[in-house]
N, C-alpha and C positions, 0 to 999 in steps of 0.2 A: 481068630483063626490062626493057628500055628503052622508055619511053613518051614520045613527043614532047611530049605535053601537060604532062607532069610536069617539063619543062625550064624553068629560070629563069636569069636572068643574075646574075652576082655584082654586088653593089652598086657596085663601081667600074667595071663594064662589061666586065670581062675575060672569062674563060672561062665557058661555060655550066655551071650546077650542076644535077646530076641529083637530083630530089626523089624520095626513096624512099617507097613506100607503107608504111603502118603495118602491121607484121608482129607476130606473136606475141612474138618476141624483143624488139622495140622496146617493146611493151606491158609486158613483164616488166621491162625496164630502167627504164622510166618508173615503174613501181610500186616498184621497189627504191629509186630516187632519192627518191620521195615518202616512203617508209618511213624512209630515212636522215634526211631533212629533219625529219620528225616526231620522231625520236629526238633530234636536235640541239636542236630547239625545246623539247622536254620537259626535256632536261638543262639548257638555259639557264634556263628558268623555275624549275626546282628548285634551281639551284646558283649562279646569277650573283651573288647577294648574298653567299654564303659565299666565293666566289672573290674578290670585291671586298674583303671583310673581311680575308682572309688577305693579299692583296696590299698593302692599305693599311698593315697592321701591319709589313710589311717595307720598303716604299718610302717611306712617310710623305708621300705626295703624291697628291692625288686624281686628277690627270690621269694620272700614271704608273700608278696602280692601275686606272684605266679602260682604259689601254692594255694592262695585264696581262690584264684580263678579255677584251678583244678578241683578243689573241694566243692566249690560252688556248683560246678557242672555235674559233679557226682550227685550232689543233693538234688539238683534239677532233674536228673535222670530218675532218681528214686522217688521224687515227689511230683512228677509231672502230672499225675492224675489229680492232684490238689489244685491245679491251675483251672479255675472255673471260667474266668473271662480272658480269652486270648488277647484282647486288646490291652490288658494290663500285664502282659508277660514281662516286659522290660522292667517295670517297677518291682514286680514279684521277684525276678531274678536278682536285681540290684539289692533288694532287701536281704536275700540269702547271702550275697557277697558281703554286705555290710556286717551281718551277724558273724560270718566266718572270719572276717578281719578282726572284729572285736574279740573273738575267741583267741586269736593269735596274740593280741595285745595282753589279754588276761594271763596267758601262759608265760609271757615274756616279761619278767620282773626286773631283770638286771640290765636290759638294753635301753638306750635312750629313745624316747618317743617325741621329745620336743625338737622341732625343726632346728633350733639354734645349736643343739648338741650333735646333729647329724653331719656326715660329710657332704660335700657338694652334691647337688641333685643329679639324678640320672638324666642325661639328655640323649635324644635319639640321633642316629647317624645322619638323618636327612636334615637335621637342624643346621648343619654347616652350609647348606645351600641357601639359607635365608639371608636376606640383606642384613647387614650389621645393625642398623637402627631398629628394624622390625624384631630381630632376635633379642636385642637389648630390652625392648619394650615388653616382649613376651616373658622374658626372664624376670623382669621387674614385677610384672603382674603375678607371675607364679610365686615369686618369693613373698609378695604381700599376702597372697592366699595362704601360703604355707605357714605364715606367722599368726594366722587367725586361731582362736581356740578351736579345738577339735569339733565341738558340736556345731559351731558356726561354719567352719570350713567344709564339713561334709554337706551341710544344707546348701551352701552356695555352689559347691561343685555339682551337686545333683541338679540344681535348678538352672544355673547359668552356664556351666560347662557341658553337662550332659543333656540339658534342655528338657528335663522332666516337668510336667505340669505340677503345680503346687500340691494338689491332692495326692499325687504319686510320691512326691518328696515326703509328705507326711506319712504315707503308707510305708515307705522304705525305712524311715526313722522310727516308725511305730509311735508317732505322736499325733496330736490333733492338727488340723490344717492351719488354725490360727497360730499355734506354736511354731509350725514350720515357717509360716509367713514372717513371724517375728524374728526367727533365726536368720532367715535370708536378708531381711531388712537390716538387722544389726550387722551382719557380715558386710553388706554393701556399704553401710555407713562407715565402718572401720576401714574398709578398703579405700573409700573416697578420701578419708582423712589421711591415711598413710600415703596414698598416691598423689595427694593434692600438689605438692611441690615438685613432684618428679615427672608428671605427664603434662 
């Protein structure tokens, strides 16, 4: 039904635009869009820090890690319908972040990716409030993790820092569960060896 009062002009003055009255379908679409936005917001609040941590351990650059988080949540928005099991949302999201970070590494050929070649690590502002001994211990452990080979480092960060179950670590890395377990075990052994005389 066309209503002359519901007619408006396009901003550039071109053709008239017909304004549709709010129908039940429009209301349902609006409710679905709000629900989707709420899901994305919840996923962001729950997982943005974890996505940043994973990305930073791969790209070794704060700006690139922030870009990874941004592109991850764009992908999450676009692919939210693919998430079948809501209980696996965290590992699904971290898998997207992992792949986005690897894409940045592939594009970046001339920049160092080895921790030894990078400037001092980023530290948060609240780190100054930590007692010196605790801060030194944390930095020692972080440095040891940073020196692990990338495949071991990401596995141990997902398992021991982010607390993902082994099956979700395997899912994020797109490998079998036994391979994920082996990577975490090797990472822990290397960390134990490196930290043996320091802790």
